[in-house]
ZAGUKE-673116 format. One record per residue (C-alpha): residue number from 1; x, y negated, z negated. Coordinates in nm, 3 decimals, decimal comma. Layout:
<sites>
SITE  NUM  X  Y  Z $
...
</sites>
This chain:
<sites>
SITE  1  2,338  0,766  -0,679 $
SITE  2  2,350  0,565  -0,331 $
SITE  3  1,994  0,466  -0,208 $
SITE  4  1,866  0,388  0,139 $
SITE  5  1,881  0,008  0,163 $
SITE  6  1,519  -0,035  0,191 $
SITE  7  1,477  0,139  -0,138 $
SITE  8  1,732  -0,074  -0,303 $
SITE  9  1,563  -0,367  -0,163 $
SITE  10  1,225  -0,268  -0,337 $
SITE  11  1,429  -0,218  -0,666 $
SITE  12  1,598  -0,560  -0,632 $
SITE  13  1,239  -0,723  -0,561 $
SITE  14  1,087  -0,567  -0,860 $
SITE  15  1,393  -0,689  -1,076 $
SITE  16  1,303  -1,064  -1,018 $
SITE  17  0,954  -0,989  -1,174 $
SITE  18  0,984  -1,041  -1,555 $
SITE  19  0,688  -0,890  -1,693 $
SITE  20  0,460  -0,611  -1,637 $
SITE  21  0,172  -0,821  -1,529 $
SITE  22  0,365  -0,966  -1,230 $
SITE  23  0,466  -0,591  -1,146 $
SITE  24  0,136  -0,501  -1,159 $
SITE  25  0,028  -0,785  -0,898 $
SITE  26  0,309  -0,705  -0,692 $
SITE  27  0,189  -0,311  -0,674 $
SITE  28  -0,147  -0,428  -0,581 $
SITE  29  -0,035  -0,656  -0,313 $
SITE  30  0,186  -0,381  -0,193 $
SITE  31  -0,120  -0,140  -0,149 $
SITE  32  -0,315  -0,430  0,027 $
SITE  33  -0,050  -0,419  0,303 $
SITE  34  -0,102  -0,038  0,380 $
SITE  35  -0,230  0,050  0,706 $
SITE  36  -0,593  0,192  0,690 $
SITE  37  -0,654  0,558  0,722 $
SITE  38  -0,921  0,667  0,971 $
SITE  39  -1,246  0,786  0,790 $
SITE  40  -1,201  1,141  0,929 $
SITE  41  -0,852  1,146  0,791 $
SITE  42  -0,985  1,093  0,432 $
SITE  43  -1,082  1,480  0,408 $
SITE  44  -1,023  1,769  0,162 $
SITE  45  -0,665  1,860  0,348 $
SITE  46  -0,538  1,515  0,287 $
SITE  47  -0,668  1,460  -0,056 $
SITE  48  -0,410  1,496  -0,320 $
SITE  49  -0,518  1,717  -0,594 $
SITE  50  -0,424  1,597  -0,958 $
SITE  51  -0,516  1,242  -0,925 $
SITE  52  -0,786  1,094  -1,097 $
SITE  53  -0,849  0,829  -0,851 $
SITE  54  -0,907  0,954  -0,476 $
SITE  55  -0,608  0,970  -0,309 $
SITE  56  -0,509  1,069  0,073 $
SITE  57  -0,189  1,162  0,217 $
SITE  58  -0,144  1,202  0,583 $
SITE  59  0,200  1,340  0,740 $
SITE  60  0,361  1,347  1,066 $
SITE  61  0,708  1,501  1,154 $
SITE  62  0,903  1,506  1,459 $
SITE  63  1,064  1,827  1,616 $
SITE  64  1,395  1,798  1,485 $
SITE  65  1,534  2,082  1,260 $
SITE  66  1,578  1,822  0,976 $
SITE  67  1,239  1,662  1,082 $
SITE  68  1,177  1,297  1,006 $
SITE  69  0,860  1,292  0,792 $
SITE  70  0,607  0,988  0,821 $
SITE  71  0,366  0,938  0,568 $
SITE  72  0,032  0,726  0,528 $
SITE  73  -0,187  0,697  0,232 $
SITE  74  -0,483  0,551  0,066 $
SITE  75  -0,694  0,515  -0,261 $
SITE  76  -1,010  0,418  -0,379 $
SITE  77  -0,822  0,203  -0,660 $
SITE  78  -0,641  -0,105  -0,630 $
SITE  79  -0,355  -0,006  -0,850 $
SITE  80  -0,326  0,342  -0,738 $
SITE  81  -0,325  0,225  -0,378 $
SITE  82  -0,021  0,025  -0,467 $
SITE  83  0,148  0,312  -0,619 $
SITE  84  0,062  0,504  -0,290 $
SITE  85  0,261  0,217  -0,118 $
SITE  86  0,544  0,235  -0,336 $
SITE  87  0,582  0,620  -0,314 $
SITE  88  0,549  0,559  0,094 $
SITE  89  0,836  0,305  0,091 $
SITE  90  1,044  0,562  -0,120 $
SITE  91  0,989  0,876  0,120 $
SITE  92  0,822  0,778  0,445 $
SITE  93  1,028  0,799  0,747 $
SITE  94  1,311  0,989  0,606 $
SITE  95  1,444  1,341  0,680 $
SITE  96  1,280  1,607  0,510 $
SITE  97  1,618  1,698  0,338 $
SITE  98  1,663  1,355  0,193 $
SITE  99  1,331  1,369  0,093 $
SITE  100  1,365  1,685  -0,079 $
SITE  101  1,675  1,544  -0,262 $
SITE  102  1,552  1,173  -0,351 $
SITE  103  1,522  1,175  -0,737 $
SITE  104  1,212  0,976  -0,745 $
SITE  105  1,206  0,964  -1,134 $
SITE  106  1,527  0,773  -1,148 $
SITE  107  1,386  0,529  -0,885 $
SITE  108  1,063  0,470  -1,072 $
SITE  109  1,278  0,405  -1,385 $
SITE  110  1,471  0,137  -1,219 $
SITE  111  1,132  0,001  -1,085 $
SITE  112  1,018  -0,008  -1,451 $
SITE  113  0,679  0,130  -1,376 $
SITE  114  0,700  0,472  -1,566 $
SITE  115  0,672  0,304  -1,920 $
SITE  116  0,344  0,107  -1,819 $
SITE  117  0,148  0,357  -1,647 $
SITE  118  -0,134  0,559  -1,826 $
SITE  119  -0,102  0,922  -1,860 $
SITE  120  -0,337  0,976  -1,575 $
SITE  121  -0,166  0,739  -1,306 $
SITE  122  0,154  0,900  -1,429 $
SITE  123  0,024  1,233  -1,357 $
SITE  124  -0,127  1,094  -1,024 $
SITE  125  0,176  0,964  -0,938 $
SITE  126  0,373  1,291  -0,992 $
SITE  127  0,098  1,472  -0,792 $
SITE  128  0,177  1,257  -0,490 $
SITE  129  0,536  1,325  -0,524 $
SITE  130  0,502  1,676  -0,562 $
SITE  131  0,279  1,693  -0,259 $
SITE  132  0,535  1,506  -0,048 $
SITE  133  0,818  1,699  -0,159 $
SITE  134  0,631  2,041  -0,086 $
SITE  135  0,564  1,900  0,256 $
SITE  136  0,943  1,821  0,297 $
SITE  137  1,034  2,198  0,174 $
SITE  138  0,766  2,334  0,425 $
SITE  139  0,914  2,125  0,712 $
SITE  140  1,273  2,272  0,625 $
SITE  141  1,145  2,647  0,659 $
</sites>
């Protein structure tokens, strides 16, 4: 699978981290670099259902037939905010058709995150990815 260079770069960065603690710290640091959402953007419509922690995703799209979707997000939990950052790096700023076709499970396996997350965090991550994929499908219809 040919991945966009920025995703491959993220995979390569994670490959240098030798244990889960280093990966965990890196994920949290990624979350710290997310742009803040406005308080008004943290609402019922932007809240991701299925996450134990509070997670909000806001999207914008351009007017193309295969629109570029840009996502911003936040969470009230440090590790989850980091997972939001990872998810946004995978999906944000890409055409809807690419978002629909990207295999997030494959990417997360390469990051070696999937095996270290609690079931609740794994479910929340799946909920975020599901929401992003639904928005991509809606943008294409």
